[in-house]
N, C-alpha and C positions, 0 to 999 in steps of 0.2 A: 871577119874578126882580121884584126892586124895580126895575131897569130897561128890562123891560120884552123879552117874550117874542126878539123880535129887535132888541133897542137902541135903540126908540124913543125913550127916557124920559132918552137918555144925554145929557148936553150938555159941555160942554169942559173943565166944572172937573171931570168925571167920571177925565178921565187924569192932574191933579192929584196930590199930596205925602197929601194928607187926606183925598181919597176913595177909599171901600172896591169901588168899582166893579172897578179892575184887578185886586186881593188877592180879591176872591172869583168872576173870568172864570179867573184862572190857577191859582189853587187846588183847584178845579173840575172843572178845563178835562179830556178827552178825546178826541183829536183822531179818536176812531175813533165818536164820538157825532154821528147828522147836527144834532143842535139846540146842540152848543156850536162846530160850523166854522161854526153858519149864527150864530152869536153871534159867532164870530169873525171873520168878514169882514165882520159887522158894524160893528164896531170899528173894522175895517181902513179902510171905508170913510167912517166919518164922522168918522178921522183925520184923512185926506186930506182930506176938505172941509175938519175945522178950519184945519190947517196954511195951504190953499191962504189962505184968508180973511185968517187970524192972518201967517203964517209965523215963528212965532216958536216951535221945537216944542222947544228947553230949557224953553223959559217954558209949557209945558204943559203938561210932565212934571215938572217941579221946581220949578215959582211961579215967584217972586221973587230965594230965594239957591237956587242949585244945592248952593254946595259944603255947607251944613246939609244936604242932603238925600243929597248924593250916592250914598249907600251902595242907600239906597232908590230909587231911583230909576235910576241903572246896575242893580239889583238885575229891576226891572219892564220893564226896554226890553229886557235879554238874554232874559226868559224870555217877552215879547211876540213879538218874532223870533222864537224858538226854535218857541212855538206853531206859527209861521207855515208852519215848514219842516217839522215833522211834519204837520199838514194835508195838505200836499202831498205827501209820503212815504205816507201809510197812504193815501191816497185817492186815487195817482198811477193808478189805473188808470179813474178815472171823470174825470180832469183829464185825460186826458191831451193830449184832443182840445184844451183852450185854453192849452196851454204852450210853443205854439210861435205866436203867434200874435203881434204888434207889440203893442209896451207902450204905445204912445198910439190907437192905434184899437181896446181891447178893454177892456171892461166886466164881464168874465168873473169868479168865484168867482176863480179864479187868478190870475189880473191882477191882483186885489187883493190878494191876499196878498203876493204879489210883489214889487209897487210899496210895500206898505209896509214891507216888508223892504230895498229901497233908501234909503228915506225914512230911516230907522233906522239904518241903518251909513253914514250917510253920514259921511267923515274928516271931516266940519269939529266932528261933535259928541264933544264931551268924554266922552262913551259908549266913542266906537265901537270903539278897543283894547282896552275889558273885555267888551264885547259879543260882538265876533267872535272873542275868547282863548275867552269860553263854548264858541261853537260846535265851536271847535274841536275843543274837550276832546270832543262829543260826535259828533266821527266826521262833523262836517255832510257832507265831499268826500264820506263813504260813502253818505249818505243821498240828496243830487245824482246820484254815478250811476247809482242807480234807479230815481232821476223821469226823467232822459239816459234809460236804455234803454228806460225801458214806450214816451217818447212818441219815440221816434225814428224812425219811418215818418212820423209827423209832420212832425219835424222835418226831414227827406229831401227832402221836396216841400214844404218852405220856407223854401230856401238862398237866403240874402242878405239876410232879415227879419230886425230885431236884436230878438229880444225882452225880455220883461222878467225870465226866467232866465239870460238872458245877463246883464242890467245887475249882476244878482247879486251871478254870478257874478265878473266885471269887477270890481266894490267889494272882494270878498275877497280875491282874490290881488293884488290894486293895493296893498290898505294892509298885509299882510304881507308886501310885498317894500321897502315906504318904511323908511326910517332911521329916523322918528322910533315904528315900531313897537315895542310891548314886547311882543306877545303871546312866549308862550314856545314853544320849536321840538315842535315836535309830532311821533309817530311816524310815521318812513317808510310807516308801512302805511299811513296813513288821510289820507296827503298830498295835496295837489292832482295830485302829480304820479305816485302810482300809482294814485287812484281817477278823476282826470278826463282828462289827459295821455293813459292809455292806452285809452280809447274812440277805434273807430276814425274817423280822418278828423273830426277832433273843428272845426277850422277851416273849414269845408264845412257844420258845422251853425253855429259862434259866430265866425263872421271877425274881429267888432271885439275879441272876445278874447283871436285872435290878436298882433294887431294893439300889446292891451296887454302880452301877454306879451311881447311882440320888444323893448320898451323897457330899453333898456340895463340900470338897478338893478333889477329887476324877474325877466326872464331871469338874468340872474347870480346871482342868488337862489335864483331855483329851481333852474339848472343847477346850482348849488356845490353847494346841498346832494344832488343824488340821485350826485354825484361821490362825496360820501360813503361811500354805503352801493351803488351801482351794481353793485360787485362780485357783493353778499350780494341780486340783482336777485330772483333763483328764490324766495328767500323775504320778501320787501318786496311784489311786484306780488300784484293780488288776485287770481280766477280767474280767468281767460279768457273771453271773451266764447262764445267758439267754438273748435274747432282750427284754423282756418284762418286768426282773428285775435287769436295768443298775444296777452297784453297787451306783451310786451316788443316785438315786431314793433311795434306802434300807439303807441306810445310813440315808437318811432326815428322812425316815419314821421309823426308831427307837430312835434317836436324840430328834423326836415329841412326840412320846413315853413318852420319858423318861424326857423330859423338865416340863410336868403336875406335877412331882415329883419333880425336881428340885426348882422348882417355890419356894415351900412352904416351902425349908429351908432359914436359917438365914446366910448375909454376901451373898447375889447373884446377888447384882450388876453388878459387873464384870464380872461371869458368863455369867450374861444377855447379852452384850457387844457384847464379843465370840461367844457366841449362837447365835445372832442376823448375825452376820458376817459371818459366817459360815453356817449359812441358809437360808442366802441370798445367797449367790451363789451357793449350791446345789439345792433353790426352780428353780433358772434361768433357770437351764437347763432341769428339767423338762417340759413337753409339756402341755401346758393348760385343765387343768382338765373341764369340764363340768359340769353344774349344774342336781343335776339328776329331778329337771323341773325346766326350765328356766323361766317357764312365760311367761309375758307381754314382747317385746321387748325394750319396753319403758323405765322397770326398772332399766335398767343397765345405766350402766355410757356414755358416748359420742361415738358414733357411730368412729372408728377412724380411716382415711387412712394411710395400710402404707403397705410400699413395699422395695422390695431388689430383690439381684441377686437370682441365680439357691440356692436350698435349694435344702440341701439332706430330703432322705428321712425321713419324721417326725416317731421319735418312739414311740407306743402304748404301754403306761404301761400296767400291769398286773392290771385287775379292782380289783382285792380288795387291791396290793400295793397303787393304785390311792389312792379307799377310807379310807387308813392307814392313809394318806398323809390329802387330804382332811377333817376326821372325826380328826386328832390330830389339824389343827387349827380352831378351834372349839371359841365359844363367850370367854368361858370360861378361855381360852390360849391367847386370842388378847386383854384378861380386864390384867391379869397377867401381863403380860411381859408389855403392855404401864405402866403399875403399876410400874411396877417395874425398868424399865428403865426409867420415866419417873413423876413417882410420888415422890418423894425424893426434887425437886425444887421447893420453895415457889418465887413467882413473885419478880422480885430484879430491881433494877437499875446498869446502868453499863453494860461491853462485859461482855457475856457468861465464863464463866472456861474453861477447859481443859474437868472437870471430863460430866459439863455438851453437849458440843459441842461433846462428844464421845457422849455420850447415844441417844442425838438428831442424830446424825449419822448412827448411828446401828439399832435404829429404823425408819426412814426413808428408808432407803433401803431396809430392810426386807417387813415393806411394799409396795414400791414402787412398788417389783420383785411381794410381792402377789396379789395385783388391779392388775396385769397382767398376772396373773396365775389362779388362783382363781376363781371362781362366785362370784360377788359382794354385794348380795344381802343379803350375812345375815355378811359378812367380814359388810359394811358399816354401819348399822345397831348399832352394840354395838362399833364400835370408836365413832359415830355420837351423842349417848345417855347415853353412860354405860362409858365414859374416859373421861379424861383430856384434850385427846389429841389438842384440837383445840384451850384451850384457853393457854394449855403448849405451843404449837408450836409458836402459834402470838405471846406471849409473846419472844419467844427467836427470831425471824424473829425481831420484830420491835427495838426490841436491840440492831442485826445488823445491821438492819437498819440507826439507828438515834448516833451509832459507828461507820459505814463504816469498823465493823469487819466482813463483810463477807468471808478475805484470809481465815482466821484464820479457819475457819470451814473446807473449801476447803483442809487446807493438815489432815485432820484426819479420814473418813472415809476411809475406804480398798476400799467399793467401786468405790470409783471416782480417776483419775489423779489429779495429784494437779493442774495441772493448769487451773480444770474446775472452770466455778463459782459458791460461794457456796449457793449459793441462788437455786439450781438448787432442788435439793432433798427435802428441806421444803419444798418448794413449790408443786411440784410432788405430794406430801402426807395432805397436805393442802387443796390446791385447791376440789380434789375432795372430802372430807369429810366434807368442809366447806358449800361445794355445796350441800353435801347430810342434811344434818343440815339445810337449806333454807327450802329443800322441803318441811319442816311439822311448819317453825314456823311462828307462825299467826301475824298479821299485829297489834295487841300490843306487842308481844313480841317484835317484831324487833322495833319500832320507839317510843312506851311509856318507856319497860321497857329495852330496849336493849341492847335486847338479842338474840346472842350470841356476838356478841360482842358492844361497845358502836359505836355511829353515828361517833364519834373522830378519833375512832380507824379503822373505815370503809373507812374513808379518807384518813387515813393511806396507809392502805392495798391498797386504790386503786392507788394510787401514785407506791406502790410496786408491783401488777399488771402489769400499764402502761408502768414502765419500765424495765421490765423482759421483757417483748414482742416486747417493740421496740429493746431491746438490741440483743435477738435473732435473730428477723427478718429482721433488718435494719442494726445494728451498727456492727456484727459477719462479718468476714470479709469473711467468708464460709457460701453460701447457708445450713439457714437449710433444711433438707427433706423434704419432704411432706411425709410419706412414700403410695403405694398404697396398695389396698386388697390384692393382690396375696401374700401378707406374715403378715401371721399372728403375735404380736403384742411379742406374747413371742419369736416366733422368732427372730422379728426384733432385739426383747431385746438381744438374745445373741449375735446375728448376730456383732451387732453395738449398744454396751450401753451407748455410750452419746450420740449419736446421735440419739438411741429412745427417750433418757431420755429429754437431748429440745425437744426433737418432742411431747414428754406428755406433758410437762411445758403448753409450746404452745397451748395445745389442754383445756387443766384443765384450764390453768389463764385465757383465754380466755372464756371458757366457764361459768368461776365465776364472771369476769366482765361483760359477758353478762346479768346477772342475778341479779346482784349489778347495772347495770339501768337499768332493770327493775325493782327493788324496787324505786331507784331514779324518776322513769318514775312515779310511782304509787302515791308517797308523794317524792317532792322533799328534800334533805338533802343538796347536793352538788351541785355546778354547773353543770352544761353539759359539759363547756369544759374540766373538769377533768378529764375525760375521754378521752382526746383526748391527742396525741403523742405532744411533744414539735418542734419534728424534721418536722411534714407536714407542706409542702410550694409550690407555684406555681409546682416549680422543678419539688416533688415527686408528687402530679395534673398529671401531665403530663405523668408523667412513670405508672402511677394505671391504664390509658387509653390503655395502651399497654398491650397483650397475655404474659406473660413469663418473666414479669419483674419481679425485686423482688419488687416492693409496689404494683402492683397487684397481687400479692401473700399475700400483707398485707392486700389488701383490701379484702379479702376473707376468711382470717383465722383470722383475726381481725379488723374488719372494722368499731366499735367504735372509734379508734386510728384517724380516720379521719373525720374529721367534716363534720356535717350533709350536710349541704347545698352542700359539695365538694361532697360528694356521689350521692346528686340528679343530680349534672352536669353530674355527668359522668354515670350516669342511663339515664338521658335524650339524651346526646351524645350516646351511644349506642343503643336508640330504634332511635333517627334519622339515625342513616349507616342502622339498619336494615332495613326501609323505604326507603331508597335511591336505597339499593341496588334491595329492589323490586319493588320501581317504574321506574327502568329502563330495567327488564324483560318485560314493554309492555307497549305500547301506550295506548289503547284505556283499556278501564273498562270492564271486565270478568263479573261480578258479578251486577248484578240489580234483584235487591227484593220488589214486589210489594205486599203490607204491607196493607190487610183489618184494621182498625182504632176501627173494632171492636171485630177485632179475631187477637191482636196483640201477644199477649205474641204464640196460638199456629201455627201463621204463623211463626215469626219469628224462632219459634223450630224448627219448619219441613225446612226453608230454610238454617238456618246459619249451623247446624247440617251437613246439605253434602255437607261442603266445605271442602277440606282440606286442610292442615294445612298453605300453601302454600296460598293459594287462603283469606284465612282469615287476611293472612298479607298485601293484596293487597286494594284498595280503594274497596267501595260498594256503590252503589247508590241506593237510595231508592226515588221507590213509592208509595206514599197513593192512597186508595181505600175507599172511602165516607164509607156511610151506602147502599145507593144507587143503587153500586159498580163501581160508576164513578172513575176514574183516578183525582187525585187534581192535580191542575194545580202549575206549579213550575217546575223548574230544581235545580237537588241537587247538588250545588257546596259545601257540606260540612253541612251544617246547618239542612237542613232535615235530614239527619244522624242523629246527634246531637237529635234533636226533638228526633229522633226515638227508640235511647240507652235509652235517659230518659224518653221514655214511657215504654221500657221494667223494667228498671229496679224498677222504682216505681209501676209499676205491680204487679213485680214477688218478690220482694222482702218485697212484704205488706207481714202482720201477720196475714189478712185474709185471703189470700193464700194459706198460711198451710206450704209452706215447711220452712218457719226462722218462729224463736219466738224472742218476746223478754223478756232480764234482767229487774231487779226491776229499771234499770238507760237506760231506753230503746235503748240499746247495743243490735243488732240483734244477732241471730248461728242459726245455722240446727236444725230441730224440730226433736228430736230424733224420732217420731212418724207422721212423714210423709209419711215414706209406708201405713198409717191404709190413707189415705187423696187421693192421688194419685199413681198411679199403676205405674204410668213410672216414677219413685221420683227422682231415683237415677239417672237414664238420663236426666231430671232437673238440677238435680245440676253439672252436665257434664255441661253442655249449657250454665248455668247461671254465672261458673269459665270462660267459653269462654266469655262470656259477659262484664266481670269484667276486664277479660285481654284486652280485644278489647278496653275498654273508659280508658284504663291506655295505649293502644300502642299509640292511639289515638289525649293521653292529652284531652284526656273530663274528666272532676271533676264532680264525686255523690257523693249526699249529704248522701250515706250510714253508719249512723254508726256502725260499727261491734264491736261484744265483745270482747277483745281480746283474750281466751280461745280462741276464732274460729281461730285469726290469726294467732293464735300457730298453731292452724291444717295444715294449709295454709305453714307456712316454717318448719312443719313437726318436729313442738317440741310439748315437753311434756309440761302438763300441773298442780301443783302441788298444795296443799292447799289453797296458797296464794290468787288463783284466783281464788276461791270457791264462795268468798262475792257475786261477781258481779252475778254470776247467781242463788246460793242455799242461800240465807242468814240467811236463818233459821233451814236449814241440816250443815252448818259450827259454827253457833253456838252450835249445839249437838256436835259435832266433839271439838270444842273447849273444851267445859264440860267435856268430855270424856278425852281430854289431859292432864287435870290439875287436874283432879278426886283424891280423895287422899285414900276414899275409897277402899274396895276388888272390882275390874270392876266388875270380877262376877258373880257376886248374882244378876249385874243389869239385866241375862240371856239373852245376845248378843250373833249371833252368827256371823260368816260369810258368811251371806246372806244378799242382800240388794231385796229393793221392787219397779219395776218400775211402776207408774201409767201414762200413757197415752189414755188421752180420757175417763176416766173407764172402762178402761180391765189393773186388776193387775196382775203385774207375778213376781213370786219370781225369783233371778239368785245367782248361789253362787258365792261370789268374789275369791274362793281358791276351787281345785275339793276337794271335802265333808263337803265344807262350812258351809253346814247345821247343820253338827254335832262338828263344835271346836267350843268351844267355844269363845269369849272375855276375854283377861284376862289382868291384869297389867301388864305382861313379853311381846304380843302377841302385845297392844292395837294401838300402832301406827305404825303398819303393816295394821292392821283393818282402822285405821285413812288414811292410804298414796292410799287402796286400793278401799275403799268407793269415793274417791275425784279423782282417777284416773276412775272410771266407770262413775262418774258422768259428770268428765269433758275430756275426752280422750276417753273411750268404747262407749257410745252412742251415740254421732257425726260419730265416726269413720268412717264406710259405707261412707256417707253424706260429711263429710268434704274429704275423699278421692276421690270420684266422681268428687266434686266442684274442686281441684287440677288439675284433667289430665286434665280436662279442660281450667283453669287456663294455664297451662303450657306449651297449642299449645302455646302461640304466646310468656308468658312471660319463662323468664328461671331461675332457680333455684338458679344459680349464683348469676342473680342480684338482687334478693325480699334476698338470705342469706344477700346485705349488709345491710341489714333495719332492726330493730328489731322492732317489733309489733307497739310500738306509730308510727313510723317512716313510717311502713306500709299504715298505717291508713291515713296521712299526703300526701303520697304517690296517694291513692284513691278518696282525699272529699280536697286535698290542706289543708291550716295554719288555726289552728283554732284560731289566733290571728286575732286582729283587722287590716285591710287592711289597704298599705301607699297610704293616694289620691293621694300624689304626685309623687308615679310612677304610678296606673292610667292613671292619668294627661299627663305623659308622654308620653301616649303606647298607646293614643285613638284617634281615625278616627273623621274625621266631613264631610257628606254631608248637600245635598241637601241645598245652601249657606249658612252653618257656616265652623267660622275656630275657630283656638284657641284665638282667639282677641274677636270674636264677642259678643257682648256686652250678650245674651242672654245666650251666655258656659259662661262669666269668673263669671256673673252674679248665674248659675246651680253648679261651685265646691266652690260656695260661702259659696250656700244652703248643699249642702253634708258636707263641713268640718264644720258644725255645727249641722248636723245630730247626736243625740246617736251613739254607737259602735253598737247600737241592730237594730237600722233603718239604717245602712248603710251596714249592711249586709244581712235587708229584702232586700234593693238596689240592692246588689248585685245577689239575688237572685233572682230578678226579670228580673234581664236585660240577668245573663249566665246561671240559671241553680240552681246554687251551692252558698249556703250563703258563704265559704269560695275563699277566694284570691290563685292562684298557688303558686307553694312551693319557686319557685325563681321570680315571680313578675308578674307582669301583662308584662311585656314583651313575655311572654310564652304562656298567652291563646290565644286558639286557639278556633276561631278567632278572631283581636284584637277586644275593645271596639271600637263601631262606634254612634256617636250619628247624631242622621240624621233631619231633619228638617222636622216636620210635614209637610203632605199637606194639601193644603188650604188659604184661604184668612186671613188675618191679623183681622179679624173680632171680636169681640167682643162675637159673637157664636163662634170661631175658636179657640179665648183665651180661653174659658171656659171649652177645653175636655181637659181628664187626658192625662196624654203621657201613651205610649204604648210601649210595650218590645215586639221582636222576640227573646227572649231565644238561638235557637236552629244556632242564628245569632250573640248574643252579643250584639245585635241593642237593642237603645234607641230613640223611635219616642216624641222629644219633641217640643209640641208650644212656638211658642216663646213670652213667655211671657212678660208684663210690669212691674211688679215686684218679687222681693226676695219673700215677702206673699203668692201672688197668686202663684208664682209655688213651695213651699214650700208645704204647705195648699194642692197642685193637686198629690205633687210625695211622702207626707205621706199617704196619702186617693190613691194612686196605689200600693205602694207599700203592705199595708198593709191588702186592698182585693186582692193582690194575683192576678192584675187584667188579667192577659192572653194575651189572641194575638187578642184578639176582641172588645176589652173596648170604643177607638175608637169611 
């Protein structure tokens, strides 16, 4: 070479436009030839020395007039820079140990080349844009990706060192993001986002690059470019480094880590909208991330039933990558995201504008996906109690509803197709967060302070939820899939995003409406009919009785849309069908029990527990044995069995027996300390569950008032703080005090433990692993309150409730009870609490012994009953039927029908002075033929208030 083998004859003039040095070097250059590489390295070393001495880089290449030589100079510079990159790429395995060295301390070949690139692409030079554009058209990021992959082990051992390679990347990405940049858009497949940001834990290798990327204009540029193509990311991203490091997950992890810096920059709203859009699609692609400590299953948002077709083998993320993603979406991140997207909108009237629609759409899409990918416990707490998400979303939804502008919302979010209902995404996010808030809301807040929403707004919310459910479940032409558990939520969300979104709205809207109905049952703030769908008619009810119909599906998924009386009729018809099918199996009664009256519980326990489920559904005949061992006379036509059931329930549910305790308002719940009293307590709870189910199966009402929180456990539901006043009003007051405490809670010296006290035996139990060492603070007090309420309302009676439920479900299917809330469930057990209809009872009464409906004694009897107080009417009903409440659907359903029989004996004064008597097992009243209403009323009141029983006459 005329300039020497290692460029020893090169002077600074050789870089000028009139020299052939660069033309010859670049024309014949081959990055795979060692001689050419040495020449290039020598050239770059000399370049840096000349610039250090002179400082005029432009003059070095262009001479005195750059404008006249611009084309030639730009061409030589960009070719020289590209040659340096090619050498690093083609010789990456030999140079890998040199790539991670600090730029100021290294004089290796790789570092010399990289520093030359940094020198020549400085943004102050007039050729910078042209040079970088040239590099981008040659897919420079894909070359750098391979270079980084080759040297990644060395980078990982040099974390914290700012290398020259990092400096090159910083200059290139910061140039492209500048407003003065004229570089053309790059194919997304070869962009910085696809090729570099998909590298695992990128910021650990290049911390300075993270700071530059997170600056406002730069990150907004790249995130916006990603937002335009992320929906099709599978065709944009490069091949995965390995199966446990998929590119989309690495990209998501890096974006999330950089987001914390970007959120703090001014003007981050547009960036946040694009970021949420990108993160939504990437997050949806990853498999679900499990919590390190799931804790109690009851703390999770409802169990969904999801299903789909054959699912490919699920990708398992690298544990560190999974941790990077889950750790990044922490309370601080969620707080920042929601504040940036939604914090700038004040309560307003009229339809939302495009900016608000875009913000709500981006936030809701991201949160909807997050709910189904990440563990919910930590997400919900910050969204419910530390952000304004619920009031902001409610204000938005109410205005869309009032102005009928939902359609404008469906046109905005990239997550939804244009024809999807606009209310789907907001409801999918609003409902679970509002439901979570209601878990810890106390009665004063809800009813008096009207928080988190006013009662007027809640009535409006009920209408929106009701209409949404009816639209999805009934009016949609396509049937909404009810996914089975063969496919998890994340997989279903990927495969069928809109169908899954509709399914989620059905689940969460139904859960929230059910919860609001519970609040309405505690203290009515809206008519119960507000929960009923407008389109429920006789045709709907007839369809609802048939399995696999749309109406029957609604009955299972949103039963409150159907009036209670209609559901009760369906329940009775289901029981009737089952009883009819069972009675057709045999003519003769197979099960005959001999029960000692003075050992009724023991005998019933032994004999009922021995029956199979099929036998439990059949007829059981009872013969009582008296205290002398003699069988009592009488044939059991159903009345003796009813007497038997009433005696069992009266004895077993008596608090003195020790299986049940009583709340302050005399409602029954399992005794947490039952095991200290009865060795076989769990078997007894199973037995009593069977007894209650048999009573309901046979249409026998039992006058047992259960606590609502116990009925919730029978429905396999979770109890919340607002259920606690009934069980432990003092503990409830303490927890509410803590919730509203304005000072430093840590000074109260409380820890995550609770003391159980059963029959004088005190035991300490941790509410969390290591709870005795975890102090209650202002930050975790909500969790503490939730866990204390959970312990008292759910954990302490879990075993007893579980065994009771198993016995109950031997006869009564879960689907049947799921049609009713706890208040309605109690009505099924004990009948209506309202005053009964005297005319209805009269219309369904039989008469014997010479009485008939027109007999003067009968007409006098009904006049007396009509004039009794409601309390005495109920006593009369209990006197003759054993229960003070009437059947839910009227006395037509009383088994057997009420009967008035003329008392035996002559019509002498002595006979007429006898009291009326009852046979509650037969719903029978023996009524003497009194001659005056006054005498009849006097005797009747005496009998029902003395609870005369069977043999008062």
